[in-house]
mmCIF file of the N, C-alpha and C atoms, coordinates in Angstrom:
data_MODEL
# 
_entry.id   MODEL 
# 
loop_
_atom_site.group_PDB 
_atom_site.id 
_atom_site.type_symbol 
_atom_site.label_atom_id 
_atom_site.label_alt_id 
_atom_site.label_comp_id 
_atom_site.label_asym_id 
_atom_site.label_entity_id 
_atom_site.label_seq_id 
_atom_site.pdbx_PDB_ins_code 
_atom_site.Cartn_x 
_atom_site.Cartn_y 
_atom_site.Cartn_z 
_atom_site.occupancy 
_atom_site.B_iso_or_equiv 
_atom_site.pdbx_formal_charge 
_atom_site.auth_seq_id 
_atom_site.auth_comp_id 
_atom_site.auth_asym_id 
_atom_site.auth_atom_id 
_atom_site.pdbx_PDB_model_num 
ATOM 1   N N  . MET A 1 1  ? 0.839  -1.175 0.000  1.00 0.00 ? 1  MET A N  1 
ATOM 2   C CA . MET A 1 1  ? 0.000  0.000  0.000  1.00 0.00 ? 1  MET A CA 1 
ATOM 3   C C  . MET A 1 1  ? 0.887  1.243  0.000  1.00 0.00 ? 1  MET A C  1 
ATOM 4   N N  . ASN A 1 2  ? 0.526  2.208  -0.793 1.00 0.00 ? 2  ASN A N  1 
ATOM 5   C CA . ASN A 1 2  ? 1.277  3.455  -0.870 1.00 0.00 ? 2  ASN A CA 1 
ATOM 6   C C  . ASN A 1 2  ? 0.638  4.523  -0.002 1.00 0.00 ? 2  ASN A C  1 
ATOM 7   N N  . PHE A 1 3  ? 1.462  5.200  0.753  1.00 0.00 ? 3  PHE A N  1 
ATOM 8   C CA . PHE A 1 3  ? 1.016  6.314  1.585  1.00 0.00 ? 3  PHE A CA 1 
ATOM 9   C C  . PHE A 1 3  ? 1.748  7.564  1.142  1.00 0.00 ? 3  PHE A C  1 
ATOM 10  N N  . PRO A 1 4  ? 1.125  8.723  1.308  1.00 0.00 ? 4  PRO A N  1 
ATOM 11  C CA . PRO A 1 4  ? 1.841  9.971  1.019  1.00 0.00 ? 4  PRO A CA 1 
ATOM 12  C C  . PRO A 1 4  ? 3.051  10.098 1.944  1.00 0.00 ? 4  PRO A C  1 
ATOM 13  N N  . LEU A 1 5  ? 4.106  10.694 1.449  1.00 0.00 ? 5  LEU A N  1 
ATOM 14  C CA . LEU A 1 5  ? 5.329  10.841 2.234  1.00 0.00 ? 5  LEU A CA 1 
ATOM 15  C C  . LEU A 1 5  ? 5.103  11.534 3.574  1.00 0.00 ? 5  LEU A C  1 
ATOM 16  N N  . TYR A 1 6  ? 4.191  12.483 3.601  1.00 0.00 ? 6  TYR A N  1 
ATOM 17  C CA . TYR A 1 6  ? 4.001  13.227 4.847  1.00 0.00 ? 6  TYR A CA 1 
ATOM 18  C C  . TYR A 1 6  ? 3.557  12.328 5.996  1.00 0.00 ? 6  TYR A C  1 
ATOM 19  N N  . ILE A 1 7  ? 2.902  11.200 5.696  1.00 0.00 ? 7  ILE A N  1 
ATOM 20  C CA . ILE A 1 7  ? 2.479  10.266 6.742  1.00 0.00 ? 7  ILE A CA 1 
ATOM 21  C C  . ILE A 1 7  ? 3.709  9.683  7.443  1.00 0.00 ? 7  ILE A C  1 
ATOM 22  N N  . TYR A 1 8  ? 4.706  9.303  6.665  1.00 0.00 ? 8  TYR A N  1 
ATOM 23  C CA . TYR A 1 8  ? 5.945  8.769  7.242  1.00 0.00 ? 8  TYR A CA 1 
ATOM 24  C C  . TYR A 1 8  ? 6.655  9.842  8.078  1.00 0.00 ? 8  TYR A C  1 
ATOM 25  N N  . TYR A 1 9  ? 6.734  11.040 7.523  1.00 0.00 ? 9  TYR A N  1 
ATOM 26  C CA . TYR A 1 9  ? 7.401  12.127 8.235  1.00 0.00 ? 9  TYR A CA 1 
ATOM 27  C C  . TYR A 1 9  ? 6.697  12.439 9.548  1.00 0.00 ? 9  TYR A C  1 
ATOM 28  N N  . GLU A 1 10 ? 5.363  12.543 9.494  1.00 0.00 ? 10 GLU A N  1 
ATOM 29  C CA . GLU A 1 10 ? 4.599  12.843 10.707 1.00 0.00 ? 10 GLU A CA 1 
ATOM 30  C C  . GLU A 1 10 ? 4.813  11.772 11.778 1.00 0.00 ? 10 GLU A C  1 
ATOM 31  N N  . LEU A 1 11 ? 4.753  10.517 11.364 1.00 0.00 ? 11 LEU A N  1 
ATOM 32  C CA . LEU A 1 11 ? 4.927  9.435  12.323 1.00 0.00 ? 11 LEU A CA 1 
ATOM 33  C C  . LEU A 1 11 ? 6.334  9.449  12.915 1.00 0.00 ? 11 LEU A C  1 
ATOM 34  N N  . LEU A 1 12 ? 7.332  9.676  12.093 1.00 0.00 ? 12 LEU A N  1 
ATOM 35  C CA . LEU A 1 12 ? 8.705  9.735  12.601 1.00 0.00 ? 12 LEU A CA 1 
ATOM 36  C C  . LEU A 1 12 ? 8.912  10.918 13.546 1.00 0.00 ? 12 LEU A C  1 
ATOM 37  N N  . ILE A 1 13 ? 8.259  12.019 13.288 1.00 0.00 ? 13 ILE A N  1 
ATOM 38  C CA . ILE A 1 13 ? 8.338  13.159 14.205 1.00 0.00 ? 13 ILE A CA 1 
ATOM 39  C C  . ILE A 1 13 ? 7.761  12.773 15.555 1.00 0.00 ? 13 ILE A C  1 
ATOM 40  N N  . ARG A 1 14 ? 6.614  12.100 15.528 1.00 0.00 ? 14 ARG A N  1 
ATOM 41  C CA . ARG A 1 14 ? 5.991  11.672 16.789 1.00 0.00 ? 14 ARG A CA 1 
ATOM 42  C C  . ARG A 1 14 ? 6.876  10.668 17.523 1.00 0.00 ? 14 ARG A C  1 
ATOM 43  N N  . LEU A 1 15 ? 7.471  9.743  16.782 1.00 0.00 ? 15 LEU A N  1 
ATOM 44  C CA . LEU A 1 15 ? 8.337  8.744  17.406 1.00 0.00 ? 15 LEU A CA 1 
ATOM 45  C C  . LEU A 1 15 ? 9.609  9.370  17.952 1.00 0.00 ? 15 LEU A C  1 
ATOM 46  N N  . SER A 1 16 ? 10.130 10.374 17.270 1.00 0.00 ? 16 SER A N  1 
ATOM 47  C CA . SER A 1 16 ? 11.374 11.012 17.731 1.00 0.00 ? 16 SER A CA 1 
ATOM 48  C C  . SER A 1 16 ? 11.172 11.789 19.025 1.00 0.00 ? 16 SER A C  1 
ATOM 49  N N  . GLU A 1 17 ? 9.946  12.124 19.350 1.00 0.00 ? 17 GLU A N  1 
ATOM 50  C CA . GLU A 1 17 ? 9.661  12.763 20.633 1.00 0.00 ? 17 GLU A CA 1 
ATOM 51  C C  . GLU A 1 17 ? 9.856  11.762 21.778 1.00 0.00 ? 17 GLU A C  1 
ATOM 52  N N  . ILE A 1 18 ? 9.764  10.477 21.457 1.00 0.00 ? 18 ILE A N  1 
ATOM 53  C CA . ILE A 1 18 ? 9.937  9.414  22.447 1.00 0.00 ? 18 ILE A CA 1 
ATOM 54  C C  . ILE A 1 18 ? 11.353 8.855  22.393 1.00 0.00 ? 18 ILE A C  1 
ATOM 55  N N  . GLU A 1 19 ? 11.827 8.615  21.173 1.00 0.00 ? 19 GLU A N  1 
ATOM 56  C CA . GLU A 1 19 ? 13.166 8.044  20.950 1.00 0.00 ? 19 GLU A CA 1 
ATOM 57  C C  . GLU A 1 19 ? 13.934 9.002  20.059 1.00 0.00 ? 19 GLU A C  1 
ATOM 58  N N  . SER A 1 20 ? 14.769 9.833  20.669 1.00 0.00 ? 20 SER A N  1 
ATOM 59  C CA . SER A 1 20 ? 15.446 10.906 19.933 1.00 0.00 ? 20 SER A CA 1 
ATOM 60  C C  . SER A 1 20 ? 16.443 10.399 18.895 1.00 0.00 ? 20 SER A C  1 
ATOM 61  N N  . GLU A 1 21 ? 16.852 9.150  18.973 1.00 0.00 ? 21 GLU A N  1 
ATOM 62  C CA . GLU A 1 21 ? 17.837 8.597  18.039 1.00 0.00 ? 21 GLU A CA 1 
ATOM 63  C C  . GLU A 1 21 ? 17.226 8.099  16.731 1.00 0.00 ? 21 GLU A C  1 
ATOM 64  N N  . ILE A 1 22 ? 15.936 8.213  16.557 1.00 0.00 ? 22 ILE A N  1 
ATOM 65  C CA . ILE A 1 22 ? 15.269 7.658  15.367 1.00 0.00 ? 22 ILE A CA 1 
ATOM 66  C C  . ILE A 1 22 ? 15.859 8.212  14.073 1.00 0.00 ? 22 ILE A C  1 
ATOM 67  N N  . GLY A 1 23 ? 16.095 9.482  13.986 1.00 0.00 ? 23 GLY A N  1 
ATOM 68  C CA . GLY A 1 23 ? 16.654 10.069 12.771 1.00 0.00 ? 23 GLY A CA 1 
ATOM 69  C C  . GLY A 1 23 ? 15.585 10.569 11.819 1.00 0.00 ? 23 GLY A C  1 
ATOM 70  N N  . HIS A 1 24 ? 16.010 10.879 10.612 1.00 0.00 ? 24 HIS A N  1 
ATOM 71  C CA . HIS A 1 24 ? 15.130 11.462 9.593  1.00 0.00 ? 24 HIS A CA 1 
ATOM 72  C C  . HIS A 1 24 ? 14.792 10.438 8.526  1.00 0.00 ? 24 HIS A C  1 
ATOM 73  N N  . TYR A 1 25 ? 13.644 10.630 7.896  1.00 0.00 ? 25 TYR A N  1 
ATOM 74  C CA . TYR A 1 25 ? 13.154 9.721  6.863  1.00 0.00 ? 25 TYR A CA 1 
ATOM 75  C C  . TYR A 1 25 ? 14.142 9.598  5.703  1.00 0.00 ? 25 TYR A C  1 
ATOM 76  N N  . VAL A 1 26 ? 14.370 8.356  5.261  1.00 0.00 ? 26 VAL A N  1 
ATOM 77  C CA . VAL A 1 26 ? 15.184 8.084  4.078  1.00 0.00 ? 26 VAL A CA 1 
ATOM 78  C C  . VAL A 1 26 ? 14.340 7.367  3.023  1.00 0.00 ? 26 VAL A C  1 
ATOM 79  N N  . SER A 1 27 ? 13.676 6.262  3.423  1.00 0.00 ? 27 SER A N  1 
ATOM 80  C CA . SER A 1 27 ? 12.869 5.511  2.468  1.00 0.00 ? 27 SER A CA 1 
ATOM 81  C C  . SER A 1 27 ? 11.875 4.624  3.206  1.00 0.00 ? 27 SER A C  1 
ATOM 82  N N  . ALA A 1 28 ? 10.955 4.051  2.433  1.00 0.00 ? 28 ALA A N  1 
ATOM 83  C CA . ALA A 1 28 ? 9.962  3.139  2.994  1.00 0.00 ? 28 ALA A CA 1 
ATOM 84  C C  . ALA A 1 28 ? 9.763  1.976  2.040  1.00 0.00 ? 28 ALA A C  1 
ATOM 85  N N  . ASN A 1 29 ? 9.573  0.795  2.611  1.00 0.00 ? 29 ASN A N  1 
ATOM 86  C CA . ASN A 1 29 ? 9.331  -0.414 1.835  1.00 0.00 ? 29 ASN A CA 1 
ATOM 87  C C  . ASN A 1 29 ? 8.194  -1.157 2.517  1.00 0.00 ? 29 ASN A C  1 
ATOM 88  N N  . ALA A 1 30 ? 7.067  -1.331 1.818  1.00 0.00 ? 30 ALA A N  1 
ATOM 89  C CA . ALA A 1 30 ? 5.883  -1.904 2.457  1.00 0.00 ? 30 ALA A CA 1 
ATOM 90  C C  . ALA A 1 30 ? 5.336  -3.098 1.686  1.00 0.00 ? 30 ALA A C  1 
ATOM 91  N N  . ASN A 1 31 ? 4.698  -3.985 2.443  1.00 0.00 ? 31 ASN A N  1 
ATOM 92  C CA . ASN A 1 31 ? 3.875  -5.032 1.842  1.00 0.00 ? 31 ASN A CA 1 
ATOM 93  C C  . ASN A 1 31 ? 2.465  -4.857 2.388  1.00 0.00 ? 31 ASN A C  1 
ATOM 94  N N  . GLU A 1 32 ? 1.657  -5.892 2.373  1.00 0.00 ? 32 GLU A N  1 
ATOM 95  C CA . GLU A 1 32 ? 0.270  -5.770 2.812  1.00 0.00 ? 32 GLU A CA 1 
ATOM 96  C C  . GLU A 1 32 ? 0.131  -5.546 4.318  1.00 0.00 ? 32 GLU A C  1 
ATOM 97  N N  . GLU A 1 33 ? 1.113  -5.985 5.107  1.00 0.00 ? 33 GLU A N  1 
ATOM 98  C CA . GLU A 1 33 ? 0.976  -5.968 6.558  1.00 0.00 ? 33 GLU A CA 1 
ATOM 99  C C  . GLU A 1 33 ? 1.904  -5.012 7.289  1.00 0.00 ? 33 GLU A C  1 
ATOM 100 N N  . VAL A 1 34 ? 3.095  -4.817 6.752  1.00 0.00 ? 34 VAL A N  1 
ATOM 101 C CA . VAL A 1 34 ? 4.092  -4.026 7.484  1.00 0.00 ? 34 VAL A CA 1 
ATOM 102 C C  . VAL A 1 34 ? 4.870  -3.121 6.531  1.00 0.00 ? 34 VAL A C  1 
ATOM 103 N N  . CYS A 1 35 ? 5.304  -1.996 7.082  1.00 0.00 ? 35 CYS A N  1 
ATOM 104 C CA . CYS A 1 35 ? 6.132  -1.050 6.339  1.00 0.00 ? 35 CYS A CA 1 
ATOM 105 C C  . CYS A 1 35 ? 7.432  -0.878 7.104  1.00 0.00 ? 35 CYS A C  1 
ATOM 106 N N  . ILE A 1 36 ? 8.541  -1.008 6.427  1.00 0.00 ? 36 ILE A N  1 
ATOM 107 C CA . ILE A 1 36 ? 9.835  -0.771 7.061  1.00 0.00 ? 36 ILE A CA 1 
ATOM 108 C C  . ILE A 1 36 ? 10.274 0.639  6.687  1.00 0.00 ? 36 ILE A C  1 
ATOM 109 N N  . LEU A 1 37 ? 10.349 1.487  7.705  1.00 0.00 ? 37 LEU A N  1 
ATOM 110 C CA . LEU A 1 37 ? 10.810 2.851  7.498  1.00 0.00 ? 37 LEU A CA 1 
ATOM 111 C C  . LEU A 1 37 ? 12.307 2.902  7.778  1.00 0.00 ? 37 LEU A C  1 
ATOM 112 N N  . ARG A 1 38 ? 13.066 3.307  6.784  1.00 0.00 ? 38 ARG A N  1 
ATOM 113 C CA . ARG A 1 38 ? 14.504 3.474  6.946  1.00 0.00 ? 38 ARG A CA 1 
ATOM 114 C C  . ARG A 1 38 ? 14.757 4.948  7.236  1.00 0.00 ? 38 ARG A C  1 
ATOM 115 N N  . THR A 1 39 ? 15.557 5.184  8.265  1.00 0.00 ? 39 THR A N  1 
ATOM 116 C CA . THR A 1 39 ? 15.898 6.550  8.640  1.00 0.00 ? 39 THR A CA 1 
ATOM 117 C C  . THR A 1 39 ? 17.408 6.736  8.545  1.00 0.00 ? 39 THR A C  1 
ATOM 118 N N  . THR A 1 40 ? 17.845 7.937  8.826  1.00 0.00 ? 40 THR A N  1 
ATOM 119 C CA . THR A 1 40 ? 19.278 8.221  8.802  1.00 0.00 ? 40 THR A CA 1 
ATOM 120 C C  . THR A 1 40 ? 20.029 7.447  9.882  1.00 0.00 ? 40 THR A C  1 
ATOM 121 N N  . ASN A 1 41 ? 19.303 6.946  10.895 1.00 0.00 ? 41 ASN A N  1 
ATOM 122 C CA . ASN A 1 41 ? 19.949 6.243  12.003 1.00 0.00 ? 41 ASN A CA 1 
ATOM 123 C C  . ASN A 1 41 ? 19.566 4.775  12.147 1.00 0.00 ? 41 ASN A C  1 
ATOM 124 N N  . GLY A 1 42 ? 18.641 4.272  11.328 1.00 0.00 ? 42 GLY A N  1 
ATOM 125 C CA . GLY A 1 42 ? 18.238 2.873  11.461 1.00 0.00 ? 42 GLY A CA 1 
ATOM 126 C C  . GLY A 1 42 ? 16.924 2.580  10.766 1.00 0.00 ? 42 GLY A C  1 
ATOM 127 N N  . THR A 1 43 ? 16.209 1.579  11.288 1.00 0.00 ? 43 THR A N  1 
ATOM 128 C CA . THR A 1 43 ? 14.930 1.176  10.709 1.00 0.00 ? 43 THR A CA 1 
ATOM 129 C C  . THR A 1 43 ? 13.905 0.918  11.813 1.00 0.00 ? 43 THR A C  1 
ATOM 130 N N  . VAL A 1 44 ? 12.652 1.044  11.423 1.00 0.00 ? 44 VAL A N  1 
ATOM 131 C CA . VAL A 1 44 ? 11.551 0.710  12.326 1.00 0.00 ? 44 VAL A CA 1 
ATOM 132 C C  . VAL A 1 44 ? 10.448 0.049  11.496 1.00 0.00 ? 44 VAL A C  1 
ATOM 133 N N  . LYS A 1 45 ? 9.930  -1.085 12.009 1.00 0.00 ? 45 LYS A N  1 
ATOM 134 C CA . LYS A 1 45 ? 8.822  -1.778 11.354 1.00 0.00 ? 45 LYS A CA 1 
ATOM 135 C C  . LYS A 1 45 ? 7.513  -1.206 11.873 1.00 0.00 ? 45 LYS A C  1 
ATOM 136 N N  . VAL A 1 46 ? 6.675  -0.774 10.934 1.00 0.00 ? 46 VAL A N  1 
ATOM 137 C CA . VAL A 1 46 ? 5.404  -0.158 11.302 1.00 0.00 ? 46 VAL A CA 1 
ATOM 138 C C  . VAL A 1 46 ? 4.269  -0.953 10.649 1.00 0.00 ? 46 VAL A C  1 
ATOM 139 N N  . PRO A 1 47 ? 3.331  -1.459 11.438 1.00 0.00 ? 47 PRO A N  1 
ATOM 140 C CA . PRO A 1 47 ? 2.180  -2.144 10.848 1.00 0.00 ? 47 PRO A CA 1 
ATOM 141 C C  . PRO A 1 47 ? 1.411  -1.187 9.923  1.00 0.00 ? 47 PRO A C  1 
ATOM 142 N N  . VAL A 1 48 ? 0.926  -1.694 8.807  1.00 0.00 ? 48 VAL A N  1 
ATOM 143 C CA . VAL A 1 48 ? 0.193  -0.868 7.849  1.00 0.00 ? 48 VAL A CA 1 
ATOM 144 C C  . VAL A 1 48 ? -1.041 -0.246 8.501  1.00 0.00 ? 48 VAL A C  1 
ATOM 145 N N  . ASN A 1 49 ? -1.706 -0.982 9.385  1.00 0.00 ? 49 ASN A N  1 
ATOM 146 C CA . ASN A 1 49 ? -2.896 -0.397 10.031 1.00 0.00 ? 49 ASN A CA 1 
ATOM 147 C C  . ASN A 1 49 ? -2.521 0.809  10.899 1.00 0.00 ? 49 ASN A C  1 
ATOM 148 N N  . PHE A 1 50 ? -1.313 0.833  11.415 1.00 0.00 ? 50 PHE A N  1 
ATOM 149 C CA . PHE A 1 50 ? -0.805 1.981  12.174 1.00 0.00 ? 50 PHE A CA 1 
ATOM 150 C C  . PHE A 1 50 ? -0.696 3.194  11.242 1.00 0.00 ? 50 PHE A C  1 
ATOM 151 N N  . LEU A 1 51 ? -0.150 2.972  10.048 1.00 0.00 ? 51 LEU A N  1 
ATOM 152 C CA . LEU A 1 51 ? -0.026 4.061  9.069  1.00 0.00 ? 51 LEU A CA 1 
ATOM 153 C C  . LEU A 1 51 ? -1.395 4.552  8.613  1.00 0.00 ? 51 LEU A C  1 
ATOM 154 N N  . LYS A 1 52 ? -2.352 3.632  8.481  1.00 0.00 ? 52 LYS A N  1 
ATOM 155 C CA . LYS A 1 52 ? -3.713 4.027  8.101  1.00 0.00 ? 52 LYS A CA 1 
ATOM 156 C C  . LYS A 1 52 ? -4.312 4.941  9.155  1.00 0.00 ? 52 LYS A C  1 
ATOM 157 N N  . ARG A 1 53 ? -4.111 4.595  10.416 1.00 0.00 ? 53 ARG A N  1 
ATOM 158 C CA . ARG A 1 53 ? -4.634 5.440  11.496 1.00 0.00 ? 53 ARG A CA 1 
ATOM 159 C C  . ARG A 1 53 ? -3.927 6.793  11.515 1.00 0.00 ? 53 ARG A C  1 
ATOM 160 N N  . GLN A 1 54 ? -2.624 6.803  11.276 1.00 0.00 ? 54 GLN A N  1 
ATOM 161 C CA . GLN A 1 54 ? -1.879 8.061  11.211 1.00 0.00 ? 54 GLN A CA 1 
ATOM 162 C C  . GLN A 1 54 ? -2.432 8.925  10.081 1.00 0.00 ? 54 GLN A C  1 
ATOM 163 N N  . SER A 1 55 ? -2.804 8.301  8.993  1.00 0.00 ? 55 SER A N  1 
ATOM 164 C CA . SER A 1 55 ? -3.330 9.012  7.837  1.00 0.00 ? 55 SER A CA 1 
ATOM 165 C C  . SER A 1 55 ? -4.747 9.541  8.082  1.00 0.00 ? 55 SER A C  1 
ATOM 166 N N  . GLU A 1 56 ? -5.591 8.704  8.665  1.00 0.00 ? 56 GLU A N  1 
ATOM 167 C CA . GLU A 1 56 ? -7.003 9.063  8.839  1.00 0.00 ? 56 GLU A CA 1 
ATOM 168 C C  . GLU A 1 56 ? -7.238 9.991  10.025 1.00 0.00 ? 56 GLU A C  1 
ATOM 169 N N  . ASP A 1 57 ? -6.615 9.662  11.161 1.00 0.00 ? 57 ASP A N  1 
ATOM 170 C CA . ASP A 1 57 ? -6.778 10.478 12.357 1.00 0.00 ? 57 ASP A CA 1 
ATOM 171 C C  . ASP A 1 57 ? -5.661 10.141 13.341 1.00 0.00 ? 57 ASP A C  1 
ATOM 172 N N  . PRO A 1 58 ? -4.590 10.926 13.350 1.00 0.00 ? 58 PRO A N  1 
ATOM 173 C CA . PRO A 1 58 ? -3.456 10.636 14.226 1.00 0.00 ? 58 PRO A CA 1 
ATOM 174 C C  . PRO A 1 58 ? -3.823 10.512 15.700 1.00 0.00 ? 58 PRO A C  1 
ATOM 175 N N  . ASN A 1 59 ? -4.920 11.140 16.096 1.00 0.00 ? 59 ASN A N  1 
ATOM 176 C CA . ASN A 1 59 ? -5.348 11.056 17.489 1.00 0.00 ? 59 ASN A CA 1 
ATOM 177 C C  . ASN A 1 59 ? -5.785 9.650  17.886 1.00 0.00 ? 59 ASN A C  1 
ATOM 178 N N  . LEU A 1 60 ? -6.002 8.788  16.898 1.00 0.00 ? 60 LEU A N  1 
ATOM 179 C CA . LEU A 1 60 ? -6.371 7.403  17.185 1.00 0.00 ? 60 LEU A CA 1 
ATOM 180 C C  . LEU A 1 60 ? -5.191 6.593  17.710 1.00 0.00 ? 60 LEU A C  1 
ATOM 181 N N  . ILE A 1 61 ? -3.985 7.136  17.573 1.00 0.00 ? 61 ILE A N  1 
ATOM 182 C CA . ILE A 1 61 ? -2.777 6.456  18.058 1.00 0.00 ? 61 ILE A CA 1 
ATOM 183 C C  . ILE A 1 61 ? -2.399 7.087  19.388 1.00 0.00 ? 61 ILE A C  1 
ATOM 184 N N  . ASN A 1 62 ? -2.468 6.286  20.448 1.00 0.00 ? 62 ASN A N  1 
ATOM 185 C CA . ASN A 1 62 ? -2.159 6.844  21.761 1.00 0.00 ? 62 ASN A CA 1 
ATOM 186 C C  . ASN A 1 62 ? -0.668 6.749  22.087 1.00 0.00 ? 62 ASN A C  1 
ATOM 187 N N  . LYS A 1 63 ? -0.291 7.412  23.144 1.00 0.00 ? 63 LYS A N  1 
ATOM 188 C CA . LYS A 1 63 ? 1.120  7.498  23.555 1.00 0.00 ? 63 LYS A CA 1 
ATOM 189 C C  . LYS A 1 63 ? 1.716  6.122  23.825 1.00 0.00 ? 63 LYS A C  1 
ATOM 190 N N  . GLU A 1 64 ? 0.950  5.228  24.443 1.00 0.00 ? 64 GLU A N  1 
ATOM 191 C CA . GLU A 1 64 ? 1.452  3.886  24.758 1.00 0.00 ? 64 GLU A CA 1 
ATOM 192 C C  . GLU A 1 64 ? 1.788  3.115  23.482 1.00 0.00 ? 64 GLU A C  1 
ATOM 193 N N  . GLU A 1 65 ? 0.963  3.271  22.451 1.00 0.00 ? 65 GLU A N  1 
ATOM 194 C CA . GLU A 1 65 ? 1.234  2.608  21.174 1.00 0.00 ? 65 GLU A CA 1 
ATOM 195 C C  . GLU A 1 65 ? 2.507  3.167  20.526 1.00 0.00 ? 65 GLU A C  1 
ATOM 196 N N  . LEU A 1 66 ? 2.694  4.465  20.627 1.00 0.00 ? 66 LEU A N  1 
ATOM 197 C CA . LEU A 1 66 ? 3.903  5.082  20.081 1.00 0.00 ? 66 LEU A CA 1 
ATOM 198 C C  . LEU A 1 66 ? 5.143  4.603  20.833 1.00 0.00 ? 66 LEU A C  1 
ATOM 199 N N  . ILE A 1 67 ? 5.032  4.485  22.144 1.00 0.00 ? 67 ILE A N  1 
ATOM 200 C CA . ILE A 1 67 ? 6.153  3.988  22.946 1.00 0.00 ? 67 ILE A CA 1 
ATOM 201 C C  . ILE A 1 67 ? 6.497  2.561  22.536 1.00 0.00 ? 67 ILE A C  1 
ATOM 202 N N  . ALA A 1 68 ? 5.475  1.721  22.380 1.00 0.00 ? 68 ALA A N  1 
ATOM 203 C CA . ALA A 1 68 ? 5.703  0.330  21.973 1.00 0.00 ? 68 ALA A CA 1 
ATOM 204 C C  . ALA A 1 68 ? 6.349  0.272  20.595 1.00 0.00 ? 68 ALA A C  1 
ATOM 205 N N  . LEU A 1 69 ? 5.894  1.100  19.673 1.00 0.00 ? 69 LEU A N  1 
ATOM 206 C CA . LEU A 1 69 ? 6.463  1.118  18.327 1.00 0.00 ? 69 LEU A CA 1 
ATOM 207 C C  . LEU A 1 69 ? 7.913  1.611  18.353 1.00 0.00 ? 69 LEU A C  1 
ATOM 208 N N  . SER A 1 70 ? 8.197  2.594  19.165 1.00 0.00 ? 70 SER A N  1 
ATOM 209 C CA . SER A 1 70 ? 9.558  3.134  19.232 1.00 0.00 ? 70 SER A CA 1 
ATOM 210 C C  . SER A 1 70 ? 10.550 2.086  19.740 1.00 0.00 ? 70 SER A C  1 
ATOM 211 N N  . LYS A 1 71 ? 10.081 1.132  20.508 1.00 0.00 ? 71 LYS A N  1 
ATOM 212 C CA . LYS A 1 71 ? 10.958 0.074  21.012 1.00 0.00 ? 71 LYS A CA 1 
ATOM 213 C C  . LYS A 1 71 ? 11.386 -0.894 19.915 1.00 0.00 ? 71 LYS A C  1 
ATOM 214 N N  . ASP A 1 72 ? 10.678 -0.867 18.771 1.00 0.00 ? 72 ASP A N  1 
ATOM 215 C CA . ASP A 1 72 ? 11.054 -1.720 17.631 1.00 0.00 ? 72 ASP A CA 1 
ATOM 216 C C  . ASP A 1 72 ? 12.113 -1.063 16.747 1.00 0.00 ? 72 ASP A C  1 
ATOM 217 N N  . PHE A 1 73 ? 12.532 0.161  17.082 1.00 0.00 ? 73 PHE A N  1 
ATOM 218 C CA . PHE A 1 73 ? 13.552 0.840  16.311 1.00 0.00 ? 73 PHE A CA 1 
ATOM 219 C C  . PHE A 1 73 ? 14.873 0.076  16.410 1.00 0.00 ? 73 PHE A C  1 
ATOM 220 N N  . LYS A 1 74 ? 15.497 -0.183 15.256 1.00 0.00 ? 74 LYS A N  1 
ATOM 221 C CA . LYS A 1 74 ? 16.787 -0.874 15.184 1.00 0.00 ? 74 LYS A CA 1 
ATOM 222 C C  . LYS A 1 74 ? 17.817 0.099  14.640 1.00 0.00 ? 74 LYS A C  1 
ATOM 223 N N  . PRO A 1 75 ? 18.733 0.563  15.513 1.00 0.00 ? 75 PRO A N  1 
ATOM 224 C CA . PRO A 1 75 ? 19.762 1.494  15.038 1.00 0.00 ? 75 PRO A CA 1 
ATOM 225 C C  . PRO A 1 75 ? 20.743 0.820  14.077 1.00 0.00 ? 75 PRO A C  1 
ATOM 226 N N  . ASN A 1 76 ? 21.345 1.619  13.200 1.00 0.00 ? 76 ASN A N  1 
ATOM 227 C CA . ASN A 1 76 ? 22.346 1.125  12.245 1.00 0.00 ? 76 ASN A CA 1 
ATOM 228 C C  . ASN A 1 76 ? 23.593 0.617  12.924 1.00 0.00 ? 76 ASN A C  1 
ATOM 229 N N  . TYR A 1 77 ? 23.900 1.139  14.077 1.00 0.00 ? 77 TYR A N  1 
ATOM 230 C CA . TYR A 1 77 ? 25.181 0.866  14.726 1.00 0.00 ? 77 TYR A CA 1 
ATOM 231 C C  . TYR A 1 77 ? 25.160 -0.327 15.658 1.00 0.00 ? 77 TYR A C  1 
ATOM 232 N N  . GLU A 1 78 ? 24.087 -1.101 15.705 1.00 0.00 ? 78 GLU A N  1 
ATOM 233 C CA . GLU A 1 78 ? 24.076 -2.288 16.566 1.00 0.00 ? 78 GLU A CA 1 
ATOM 234 C C  . GLU A 1 78 ? 24.618 -3.490 15.837 1.00 0.00 ? 78 GLU A C  1 
# 
C-alpha cells in the first residue's frame, strides 16, 4: 500500500519525541501488513494499520502505542 510521504514524516516526528535517536526519513518499503521505514539512524517496522490510522486520524494512536512502536527501532550501529 502506498502512503503519502508526509504520513511517514509525521509518524517519525511523533516517534522522535519518544526516541530521539530515530533520525530522519530516508525511504519506505511496504507489503500488505508491514512497512519498514529506513531513517538516517536505522529502521523501524510499522504495521500498515498503524499508518492508516496516522493518515485518517493521528489522534487514534495513543502514547502507549507510540512507545511500543519506538521500542522496535533498530539502530544502524548495533
